[in-house]
N, C-alpha and C positions, 0 to 999 in steps of 0.2 A: 592901638598899641596894647591896651589891656587885654583885648580879645585875642591878640596874637600870643601874648604871654600865657594866657589861660589855655589856648590851643596847644601850645608846646607842653604845658604841664599835663593836660589830659592825654595827649599823644604819648608822652613819656610814661605815664602811669599805666595806660592800657597796653603799651608795648612791653613794659616790664611784667605786667600780669601774664601776658602770653609767654614771655621768656621763662618766668618762674613756673608756669604750668608745664611747659615742655621739659624743663630741668627736673621738676618733680616726677614727671613720667620717666625720665632717664634714671632717676634715683630708685624708682620702683623696679625697673628692669635690671639695674646694676647696683644693688645695695652695697653700702660700705660695710665691710666685714666688722663684726663686733670686736672691740678692743683696739681698733685703729685710731691713733691720735692724729686728727686732721691738722692740728697745729704744729706737728713735727714734720718739716718739709721732706726729710728722708723717707719716713714711713708713707706719707701721702704720695710722693712721687713713685715709690715702689709699687703702690697700689695702682696708680694711674698707668704705669707701664704694662700692667697685666690686663687692662681693659681692651675689648675688641674695638675695631674701627667703627662699628655701628653705634657705640656709645658716644663717640666724637661727632658722628654725623648728626645725631640728635641735638647735640650742643650747638653745632653749626646751624642747624635749622632753627633753633631757639633764638640765636643771636640775629640771624638774617630776618626771621619773622618779626622780632622786636623792631628792627630797623625799618622794615617795610610797613608793617601795620601801624606802628607808632608814628612814622613819618607821614603816612597817608592820612591818619586821623588828625594830626596837627595841621597838615595842609588843607584838609577839608573844613576844619572848624575855624581856621584863621580868617581874618578879615581881608588880608592882602598878603602878597609875597608867599605863595604856597611852596615854591621851591626852597626858599630860605628856611621856612619852618620845618620842612621835611629834612633838610640837610642838618639842621641843628640836632634833630633826633638821631640822624645818622652819625654825627660826630660823637654824641654821647654814647651811642652803642659801640662805636669804634673804640672809644676810651675803655669801656668795659671789656671788650674783646682783647685789647692789648694787655690789660691787667690780668685777664685769665691766661693769656699766652705766657706772660712772665711768671705767673704762679705755678704753671704746670710745664716746666721745661722738658719733662720726659714724655710729653704728649707727642703725637705724630707730627712730623714737620709739615705735612700737607695741610694741617689745620690752619696755618698762617694764610692760606688762600682766602679765608674769611675776612681778613683785615680790609682789603680794598673792596670786597663785596658788600660790606656794611654800608659804605658810601654809595655804591652802585645801586643797591636796592632802594635806598632812601631817595636817590635821584629819580629812580623809576616811579616811586610813589608820588613825588612832587610833580613829575611830568604828567602823570595820569590826571592829577587834579588840575594842572594848567590846561590840558586839553579839554577837560570837562567844562571848565569855566569859559574857555574861548568858544566852545560849541554852544554853550548856553547863551552867551552874548550874541552870537551870530543868529541864533534862532529867534530872538525877540527883537524885531526891528523897532527903531525909535520913530517918533513922529516925523522927524526930518526925512528919514528914509522912505516912509510911506507916502509922504506928501500931503497928509491930511492935517488940516488946521483944527483948532479946538472947536470952532463953531460947527464944522462938518461932523465932528464926533457927537456933539450934543444934539444935532438934528437927527442923526442916525439912531441915537439912543431914545429920543423922545417918541412916545407912542402916538402923539397927536400930530397929524400932518396938516399943514395949511391947505385949505381948499380954494380952488379958483372959482370965482363967480363969473358966470358967462352972461 
């Protein structure tokens, strides 16, 4: 249980780091003009309405990257239930995307396509980890599958072989 909680925390932190890195890149390409009060919704929405579509595509990539990478890391580090851990990150990312959509009502309407995609890419990350774990489990057969008993294994591992006296 503790390992799963820590996995979600690590996935969330690393996903947010990717998101902030891409948003920082976006701010570098499309800097906020000096004198703009970001706390004034009218001024901020007027600025947002002047941005090109590429600015929003980078924001879309940041949120989807956060959902996928964070979900995959949480699923990979977790002890069990990789799909649940990935979807927790997806839901947290979806919550942030909804808040962003509410805060920027003058943004393009097509940007709302990211809302269901946050969950879809988190699901894909969880599915990748599920497939990896099932392939790993199938690749390592257990003793019952190989039919070897413990005594047979110890005889194979022993360098001394019994000799037959004739």
